[in-house]
C-alpha positions, 0 to 999 in steps of 0.5 A: 512477480512470480516470473521475476522470482523464478528467473532470479533463482534459475539464474543463480542455479545456472551460475552454480552449475557453470562453476565447473566450466573452464576459466576460458569461458568465464567471459561468455557466462554473463553475456550469453549463457546466463541471459539466454539459458536463463530466459529459455528456462524461465519461459519453459517454467512459466508455460506451466505456471501461467495456466494456474495463475490465469485460473486464479486471476479469472476466479478473482475477477469472477468473484469481484464481478459477482459483488457488482450487483446488490453488494456494490458497497461490499465490492467497494470495501473489497477492492479498496482493501485489496489495494492496501493488502500488498501496496503495489504487489499482485493483489493491489494490481489485480484490484487496479486492473479490475477497476480499469476494466470496469472503467472501460465499460463506460458505465456509472457502476464502472466509474464507481468501482474505479473511484473506490479502487483509487480511494483504497490506494490513496489511504495507506500513505495518508494514514501513515503520514497522519500517524507520523504527524500526530503520534510522533512517539510511535516513530523514529525521527527518520520515519517521521521525516519520511512520513511527510512525503507520504502526504504527497504520495497519498494525494497522488495515488501512489500507494507504494509510498507506504511500502517501507513502513509496511516492510518494517512492521507488516503485522501492524501496518498492513491490518491498519491500512486495510481497515482504513482503505476498506472504510474509504472504499465502502464510503465512496460506494455508499456516497455514489462517488464515480471517477472517469479517470483511471489515475490522478488521485486528488488532482482529478477529484474535481472531475469526479461525481460527488467530489465533496463526499469523496473527500469525506470518504478519503478523510475518514479512511485515512483517520481510521487507518491512522488511529488503528495503526497508532493503537497497534504500535507501542510508544517508543523509548525516548532514545529511539523516537528522538523526542525529549522525555517529559518529566511528570514532576518537572512542573511540580518541582519548579512550582515548589522551588518557586514557593521556597524562593518566595519564602 
């Protein structure tokens, strides 16, 4: 991810630097100068950055490994929360790589870690989908329509379905989804759920250890995320939500009108 940002800015810098070149070289810039020099410059910069990033990744891996003993439930909370922190970004991917590495050891603990990681990745789309379904006045019609697709995204372990919602309101969506994912991951560990598969979401639950309780962990995590998010978000005006505004006096007025008519 860092390399992508660096490459983009380096090429933008090259583009500005090449403005002084003669017009006769205009056709050479996009096919030779930008890609070749841009790649070379990015490679040089990454040679300096990679050792730093490697140290960070190693420290993160060592920290997670230190929790795999007596603090196994806490480990489930942490790796699941990491899945919801950036929903497909580097922290999410670090947790997923840790889970797949643990899975490769072919131990019960490794499979439990993978199950917790998967639960953490499934909760954000599911929590958002529930909120758009049961707390409609917090969302616009466009968001409510998009929330329906998140049921499928969440069940399929595609955390990225929550990204548009997190991008539009990160201060509310991210804390809520982290809370929901952490809950699901901790419960998955507590219930001893284990996954032999690195992906698949709900479609591989039948092959999990203790699948019934895994569904409970997912449901509780999704509900927690939904409730926290819906509590943090304020109801929208009817003009924004697209919902008809209820008139608290409509029933009383109609009742009174009926009484007068009867009289």
